[in-house]
C-alpha positions as CSV (number, residue, x, y, z in Angstrom):
1,M,82.9,-20.0,46.5
2,F,81.0,-17.0,45.2
3,E,82.2,-16.9,41.3
4,Q,78.8,-18.2,40.0
5,T,76.9,-15.7,41.9
6,F,78.8,-12.7,40.4
7,K,78.2,-14.3,37.4
8,N,74.6,-14.7,38.0
9,I,74.2,-11.0,39.5
10,D,75.4,-10.3,36.2
11,D,73.5,-12.1,33.9
12,V,70.2,-10.3,35.9
13,L,71.9,-7.0,35.5
14,W,72.6,-7.8,31.1
15,K,68.5,-8.6,31.2
16,E,67.8,-5.5,33.3
17,A,66.4,-2.4,31.0
18,G,68.3,0.0,33.4
19,C,71.5,-1.0,32.9
20,A,73.5,-0.9,29.6
21,T,77.3,-0.8,30.3
22,E,79.8,-2.7,32.6
23,L,80.2,0.6,34.8
24,D,76.0,0.5,35.3
25,Y,77.1,-3.2,36.1
26,A,79.6,-2.4,38.7
27,E,77.4,0.8,39.9
28,Q,74.4,-1.4,40.8
29,T,76.6,-4.2,42.2
30,S,78.4,-1.9,44.4
31,W,75.2,-0.3,46.3
32,L,73.8,-3.9,47.0
33,L,77.0,-5.3,48.3
34,F,77.6,-2.1,50.7
35,L,74.0,-2.7,52.4
36,K,74.9,-6.6,52.7
37,Y,78.3,-6.0,54.0
38,L,77.1,-3.5,56.2
39,D,74.4,-5.9,57.6
40,D,76.9,-8.5,57.9
41,L,79.4,-5.9,59.9
42,E,76.3,-5.0,62.0
43,K,76.0,-8.4,62.8
44,A,79.4,-9.0,63.8
45,N,79.7,-6.4,65.8
46,R,76.4,-7.0,68.2
47,Q,77.6,-10.6,69.0
48,K,80.8,-8.8,69.7
49,A,79.0,-6.8,72.0
50,E,77.1,-8.9,73.5
51,L,80.3,-11.3,74.4
52,E,81.2,-8.2,76.4
53,G,77.7,-7.8,78.2
54,K,77.3,-4.4,76.3
55,N,74.3,-3.1,74.5
56,Y,74.7,-2.6,70.6
57,E,72.6,0.6,68.8
58,F,71.9,-0.7,64.9
59,K,73.3,2.5,62.7
60,L,69.9,1.5,60.5
61,D,67.0,1.2,62.1
62,K,65.1,-1.9,61.4
63,R,62.8,-0.6,58.9
64,H,65.6,0.1,56.3
65,R,68.1,-3.0,57.2
66,W,68.9,-5.6,55.1
67,S,67.4,-7.9,56.6
68,A,64.3,-6.4,56.6
69,W,63.3,-5.5,53.0
70,A,66.1,-7.3,51.3
71,A,66.4,-10.6,52.3
72,P,64.0,-11.1,55.4
73,K,63.4,-14.5,56.6
74,K,61.3,-17.3,58.8
75,R,62.4,-18.1,62.5
76,D,64.0,-21.4,60.5
77,G,66.3,-19.2,58.8
78,S,64.6,-20.1,55.6
79,F,63.4,-16.5,52.9
80,D,60.4,-15.4,53.7
81,H,58.4,-14.4,50.5
82,D,56.0,-13.1,51.9
83,K,56.8,-10.6,53.4
84,A,59.0,-9.8,50.3
85,L,58.6,-7.1,48.7
86,T,58.5,-7.2,44.9
87,G,57.9,-5.7,41.7
88,D,56.5,-2.1,41.5
89,D,56.3,-2.3,45.5
90,L,59.8,-3.2,45.7
91,I,61.4,-0.4,43.1
92,G,58.7,2.1,45.1
93,F,60.0,1.6,48.4
94,V,64.0,1.8,46.9
95,N,63.4,4.8,45.3
96,G,61.2,6.4,47.4
97,D,62.1,5.4,51.1
98,L,65.1,3.5,51.1
99,F,67.3,5.8,49.3
100,P,66.0,8.8,51.1
101,Y,66.8,7.9,54.6
102,L,70.7,6.3,53.6
103,Q,70.8,10.1,52.4
104,G,70.2,11.7,55.4
105,F,72.9,9.9,57.1
106,K,75.7,12.6,55.6
107,T,74.1,15.2,57.5
108,R,74.2,13.4,61.2
109,A,77.4,11.9,60.9
110,T,79.4,12.9,63.9
111,G,82.6,13.3,61.1
112,A,84.1,12.4,57.6
113,D,85.8,9.4,58.6
114,T,82.4,7.3,59.8
115,I,80.8,4.9,58.0
116,E,77.9,7.2,58.8
117,Y,78.9,9.9,56.9
118,K,80.2,7.3,54.3
119,I,76.2,5.8,53.7
120,G,75.2,9.0,53.1
121,E,77.8,10.2,50.6
122,I,77.3,6.9,48.6
123,F,73.5,7.1,49.0
124,G,73.3,10.6,47.8
125,E,75.2,10.5,44.9
126,I,74.1,6.6,43.6
127,K,70.7,6.4,41.6
128,N,68.9,2.5,41.3
129,K,69.2,1.8,37.8
130,F,66.8,-1.2,38.4
131,Q,63.4,-0.5,36.6
132,S,61.9,-3.8,37.0
133,G,61.1,-4.6,40.8
134,Y,61.1,-8.4,39.6
135,S,64.7,-7.9,38.4
136,L,65.7,-6.1,41.5
137,R,64.5,-9.3,43.7
138,D,66.6,-12.0,42.1
139,A,69.8,-9.7,42.4
140,L,68.9,-9.2,46.2
141,E,68.5,-13.1,46.6
142,L,71.7,-13.7,44.7
143,V,73.5,-11.2,46.9
144,D,72.3,-12.4,50.1
145,A,74.0,-16.1,49.3
146,L,77.0,-13.9,49.6
147,S,79.0,-13.4,53.0
148,F,81.6,-11.1,54.5
149,N,81.8,-12.9,57.9
150,T,85.5,-14.6,57.4
151,Q,88.9,-12.9,56.1
152,A,89.1,-16.0,53.3
153,Q,85.1,-14.9,51.8
154,K,86.5,-10.9,52.4
155,H,89.5,-11.8,50.6
156,E,87.2,-13.8,47.3
157,L,84.8,-11.0,47.3
158,S,87.6,-8.8,46.9
159,E,89.2,-10.7,44.1
160,L,85.5,-11.2,42.7
161,Y,84.9,-7.1,42.7
162,E,88.1,-6.6,41.2
163,A,87.9,-8.1,37.9
164,K,84.3,-7.2,37.6
165,L,86.5,-3.0,37.7
166,R,88.9,-5.1,35.3
167,N,86.0,-5.1,33.0
168,M,84.9,-2.5,33.4
169,G,88.2,-0.4,32.6
170,N,88.6,-3.1,29.3
171,A,85.3,-2.0,28.5
172,G,86.2,1.4,26.8
173,R,87.2,4.7,27.0
174,N,85.0,5.8,30.2
175,G,85.6,2.4,32.2
176,G,89.8,3.1,31.9
177,E,89.4,6.6,34.0
178,Y,88.8,4.4,36.8
179,Y,90.8,1.2,36.4
180,T,95.2,0.9,36.3
181,P,96.3,-2.4,35.8
182,R,97.6,-3.8,38.9
183,P,100.6,-5.6,37.6
184,L,101.7,-1.8,36.9
185,I,100.5,-0.8,40.4
186,R,102.2,-3.5,42.2
187,A,105.4,-2.7,40.5
188,M,105.1,0.9,41.3
189,I,104.5,-0.1,45.2
190,Q,107.7,-2.5,45.0
191,V,109.7,0.6,43.8
192,V,108.4,3.3,46.4
193,K,108.4,0.7,49.3
194,P,105.8,2.0,51.7
195,E,106.4,0.8,55.2
196,I,103.5,0.7,57.9
197,G,103.2,4.4,60.0
198,E,103.7,5.8,56.6
199,R,100.5,8.1,55.3
200,I,100.2,7.0,51.7
201,Y,98.1,9.3,49.3
202,D,96.3,9.2,45.8
203,G,94.5,12.6,45.2
204,A,92.7,11.1,42.2
205,C,91.7,7.7,43.7
206,G,89.4,6.1,41.3
207,S,88.4,2.6,41.9
208,A,91.6,2.7,44.8
209,G,93.7,0.4,42.9
210,F,96.8,2.3,44.7
211,L,95.2,2.2,48.1
212,C,94.0,-1.0,47.8
213,E,97.4,-2.8,46.6
214,S,99.2,-0.6,49.1
215,F,97.1,-2.6,51.5
216,E,97.9,-6.2,50.5
217,Y,101.4,-5.1,50.5
218,L,101.7,-4.0,54.0
219,I,99.7,-7.2,55.3
220,S,101.7,-9.5,53.0
221,D,103.4,-11.1,55.7
222,R,100.1,-10.3,58.4
223,E,101.3,-13.0,60.8
224,K,103.9,-10.8,62.0
225,L,101.7,-7.4,62.4
226,S,100.7,-6.3,65.8
227,T,96.9,-5.2,67.0
228,K,98.8,-1.8,66.9
229,D,100.0,-2.2,63.4
230,M,96.5,-3.3,62.1
231,R,94.7,-0.5,64.2
232,T,96.9,1.9,62.3
233,L,96.2,0.3,58.7
234,Q,92.7,0.4,59.2
235,G,92.4,4.5,60.4
236,R,96.1,6.3,59.5
237,T,97.7,4.8,56.2
238,F,95.3,5.3,53.5
239,Y,94.1,8.4,51.9
240,G,92.4,9.2,48.5
241,K,90.0,12.2,46.9
242,E,88.2,11.4,44.3
243,K,86.1,14.0,41.8
244,K,83.9,11.6,40.0
245,S,80.5,10.2,41.9
246,L,80.7,6.6,40.4
247,A,84.5,6.1,40.8
248,Y,84.3,7.7,44.5
249,I,81.6,4.4,44.8
250,L,83.5,2.0,43.7
251,G,86.9,2.8,45.2
252,T,85.0,3.1,48.6
253,M,83.8,-0.6,48.1
254,N,86.7,-1.9,46.7
255,M,88.6,-0.8,50.1
256,I,85.7,-2.0,52.2
257,L,86.0,-5.6,50.2
258,H,90.0,-5.3,51.0
259,G,89.1,-5.3,54.5
260,I,89.3,-1.0,55.2
261,E,86.3,-0.8,57.0
262,A,85.9,3.2,56.7
263,P,88.1,4.6,53.7
264,N,89.3,8.1,54.3
265,I,88.2,9.0,50.7
266,V,86.3,12.4,50.5
267,H,84.6,12.8,47.6
268,M,85.6,16.1,45.6
269,N,87.5,17.9,42.9
270,T,91.5,17.7,44.5
271,L,92.6,20.2,42.1
272,T,90.3,23.4,43.9
273,E,92.8,23.3,46.7
274,D,95.1,25.9,46.8
275,I,98.3,24.2,46.9
276,R,100.0,27.5,49.0
277,E,97.7,26.9,51.3
278,I,98.9,22.9,52.2
279,Q,100.3,23.0,55.8
280,E,102.4,20.1,57.1
281,K,99.8,18.6,58.9
282,D,98.4,17.8,55.4
283,R,101.3,16.2,53.6
284,Y,102.0,12.7,52.9
285,N,105.1,10.0,53.3
286,V,103.8,8.1,50.2
287,V,101.9,9.4,46.9
288,L,100.9,6.6,44.3
289,A,98.4,7.7,41.4
290,N,98.1,8.0,37.7
291,P,95.7,10.9,37.6
292,P,93.2,12.1,34.6
293,F,95.5,13.6,31.4
294,G,93.9,15.8,28.6
295,G,91.2,17.3,30.7
296,K,91.0,21.0,30.9
297,E,90.6,22.6,34.5
298,R,88.9,26.0,34.1
299,P,90.8,29.2,34.6
300,E,89.7,30.1,38.6
301,V,91.1,26.7,38.8
302,Q,94.6,26.9,37.7
303,Q,95.0,30.2,40.0
304,H,95.4,27.8,43.1
305,F,99.1,26.9,41.2
306,S,102.4,28.1,40.7
307,V,102.7,26.7,36.9
308,K,99.4,27.7,35.1
309,T,98.1,25.4,32.5
310,G,94.5,23.2,31.5
311,E,96.3,20.1,31.5
312,T,95.1,18.3,34.4
313,A,98.2,15.8,35.0
314,Y,100.4,18.4,35.0
315,L,98.3,20.6,38.0
316,F,98.0,16.9,39.9
317,L,102.0,16.5,39.8
318,Q,102.4,20.0,41.4
319,H,99.4,19.2,44.0
320,F,101.8,15.9,44.6
321,I,104.9,17.8,45.2
322,K,103.3,20.4,47.3
323,S,101.5,17.1,49.1
324,L,104.7,15.4,50.1
325,K,106.8,15.6,53.4
326,A,110.7,16.2,53.1
327,G,111.7,13.0,52.0
328,G,108.7,11.7,50.8
329,R,108.4,9.3,48.0
330,A,105.9,9.3,44.7
331,G,105.4,7.1,41.9
332,M,102.9,8.2,39.2
333,V,101.7,7.8,35.8
334,I,101.6,10.7,33.0
335,K,101.6,11.0,29.4
336,N,105.1,10.2,27.8
337,T,104.5,13.6,26.0
338,F,105.5,15.7,29.3
339,L,108.9,14.6,29.2
340,S,109.3,16.0,26.1
341,N,106.4,18.8,24.9
342,T,108.0,22.1,24.4
343,D,105.4,24.7,25.7
344,N,106.3,27.1,28.6
345,A,103.9,25.1,31.3
346,S,105.6,21.9,30.7
347,I,109.5,23.1,30.3
348,A,108.4,24.6,33.5
349,L,107.2,21.9,35.4
350,R,110.1,19.9,33.8
351,K,112.3,22.4,35.9
352,E,110.6,22.7,38.9
353,L,110.7,18.6,39.6
354,L,114.1,18.2,38.4
355,E,115.6,21.5,40.7
356,N,113.1,20.6,43.4
357,C,113.0,16.7,43.6
358,N,115.1,13.8,42.9
359,L,113.6,12.2,39.9
360,H,115.7,9.0,40.0
361,T,113.4,6.5,38.0
362,V,111.3,7.0,35.0
363,L,109.3,3.9,33.3
364,D,108.2,3.3,29.7
365,V,104.9,2.0,30.5
366,P,104.5,-0.7,27.6
367,Q,102.1,0.3,24.9
368,G,98.7,-1.5,24.9
369,S,99.2,-1.7,29.2
370,F,95.7,0.7,29.3
371,Q,93.2,-1.3,27.1
372,G,91.2,0.3,25.2
373,S,93.2,3.7,25.4
374,G,96.0,4.5,22.9
375,V,97.7,6.4,25.2
376,K,101.3,6.5,25.8
377,T,102.7,6.6,29.3
378,V,105.2,6.7,31.9
379,V,106.1,6.5,35.6
380,L,107.9,8.8,37.3
381,F,109.4,7.8,40.5
382,F,110.7,10.3,42.8
383,E,111.7,11.8,45.9
384,K,111.2,15.3,47.5
385,G,113.9,16.9,48.7
386,A,116.8,17.1,47.3
387,P,117.5,18.1,43.3
388,T,118.0,15.0,40.7
389,R,121.7,14.0,39.5
390,K,120.9,10.9,37.6
391,I,117.9,9.2,36.2
392,W,117.9,5.8,35.6
393,Y,115.0,4.8,32.3
394,Y,113.8,1.2,31.9
395,Q,112.1,0.6,28.7
396,P,110.8,-3.1,28.3
397,N,111.5,-5.1,25.2
398,L,108.7,-7.3,25.1
399,T,108.4,-9.4,22.2
400,Q,104.5,-9.9,22.0
401,T,102.1,-6.8,21.7
402,L,99.8,-6.1,24.6
403,G,96.1,-6.4,24.4
404,K,92.8,-8.0,25.4
405,T,94.1,-11.2,24.3
406,N,97.7,-10.4,26.3
407,P,97.5,-8.1,29.1
408,L,100.0,-6.5,31.5
409,T,101.6,-9.2,33.8
410,D,103.4,-8.7,36.8
411,E,106.4,-11.1,34.6
412,H,106.2,-8.6,32.3
413,L,107.4,-5.7,35.0
414,N,109.6,-8.3,36.8
415,E,113.1,-7.2,35.3
416,F,112.6,-3.4,35.8
417,V,111.6,-4.4,39.7
418,A,115.0,-6.2,39.7
419,L,116.7,-3.9,37.9
420,Q,115.3,-0.9,39.2
421,A,116.6,-1.8,42.7
422,K,120.6,-1.0,41.9
423,S,119.4,1.0,39.0
424,A,121.8,-1.5,36.7
425,D,122.2,-0.4,33.0
426,T,121.2,-3.1,30.8
427,D,120.4,-3.1,27.0
428,N,117.0,-2.5,28.2
429,S,118.1,0.5,30.6
430,W,120.4,3.5,31.0
431,T,121.4,6.0,33.3
432,V,121.2,9.9,32.4
433,D,123.3,12.6,34.1
434,I,121.4,15.8,34.6
435,K,124.5,18.1,33.6
436,N,123.7,16.5,29.9
437,I,120.5,17.9,30.0
438,D,119.5,20.9,28.4
439,S,119.3,23.2,30.7
440,T,117.0,25.6,28.7
441,T,114.1,22.7,27.4
442,Y,114.7,20.3,30.1
443,D,114.0,17.6,27.3
444,L,113.7,14.3,29.6
445,S,112.4,12.1,26.6
446,I,113.4,8.5,26.4
447,K,116.1,7.7,24.0
448,N,117.3,4.1,24.6
449,P,121.2,4.8,23.8
450,N,121.6,0.7,23.8
451,R,118.7,0.7,20.7
452,V,119.4,0.9,16.9
453,L,116.6,2.7,14.9
454,E,115.0,-0.8,13.0
455,T,114.7,1.7,10.4
456,E,116.7,4.6,9.5
457,L,114.8,8.2,7.8
458,R,114.9,7.9,3.9
459,D,116.1,10.7,1.7
460,P,113.8,12.9,0.4
461,K,114.9,12.7,-2.6
462,E,114.5,9.6,-2.8
463,I,110.9,9.4,-1.7
464,I,109.8,11.9,-4.5
465,A,111.5,10.0,-7.2
466,E,109.4,6.5,-5.5
467,M,106.2,9.0,-5.6
468,A,106.7,10.0,-9.2
469,A,107.0,6.8,-10.1
470,L,104.0,5.9,-8.6
471,D,102.2,7.9,-10.1
472,T,103.4,7.4,-13.7
473,Q,102.0,3.7,-13.2
474,S,98.8,4.9,-11.9
475,A,98.7,7.2,-15.3
476,E,99.5,3.8,-17.5
477,I,96.8,1.9,-15.3
478,L,94.0,4.1,-16.1
479,E,94.8,4.6,-19.8
480,S,94.9,0.9,-20.2
481,I,91.5,0.7,-18.3
482,E,90.0,4.0,-20.9
483,R,91.1,1.6,-23.8
484,M,89.1,-1.0,-22.5
485,L,85.8,0.9,-22.0
């Protein structure tokens, strides 16, 4: 229904001088979609209030509503080109009037969990990158054709938006920071098995893939859900934090399109919280996350953690352990080098994880799952409370290399999900008893005992002899060339 409209919006953005990357496309599409969604929501709420004989107070004043500046209409519902701003007038209104007005909502909001606060937060961070008012006018008219009125429409829009995020993730390293492949997320959710009534948390939520997919998992049998269940899912289930402005905007918009009207995403650096001050009321039943790795946090941030390190992923792991309730479950993506690094921080953190949590499963994520990144990753699945006794490992044996033309799919991980439920040992999976793990290094490296190395290590003398032979051959070739000159 709306697929061609999204393509046409991309065509407009491609021609716009202020938009150069897939990240720009996603960002600029997001603020336009958000304001159209807000307008549809306001109209629906007004109709509901009228049916109940109540008055409805719009959140935006008349001058700044979508229907006033973006898509003015005549009495017959047709587009009013005479009233519609365009060119420099449109850019001047958006940059000098609309955005400052929307930014002010943050200070006027009654709380961080309100839609008013989200409006102010989003437009306090985002910038209009349209330089041509004519391009912006074209984009506005295309977005106006989209509708958020029915569940089917919202579902299609959410899928199209997910496709846009996927393209952004595939575009390179920067986009990949915000996007985790959805098949991997879905597999992690099937292992952790969140339930309605539990609090689900991602402290580095990016485009909110884990929260959105968890929502889809919990409403998969929507007919059986009560009104109370839906209220719980709307307001007291999904929680996220995100440091980067663009990711915060993408995540908020993604959750809205999936059906969460006022997402509980906080714009902040999670790692500035002192884990020693996390109280029981701040804890969660489920953690699902793919935190950034490779970054370096400043020394004052490291002081908030028991194991001090500049590696952001290691700080997030400590934060997540501390943020879990007793008996809470977690699935977290991390670089595979965490399993075997010999620095003091890595060893200390593996020791803490094994002693304070039951690290029951380690998934070796197939190489190429994260497009645009050559980093090898694993997923740690653990429960807080009891120490680790046994660890079940799974290493996929794929027949094709993953990449842009052969991306990760649900089918690639179906066997993992099925076997994990029983911790079954096969050619691709095995169990390691904690007693067999070195208590000085706590090395958790993935070493499949069922696979023989395809190539054995060669004898050094053999390698040296081959090098000498190649040197002799090269010298002979050079001599023959010199004789020819």
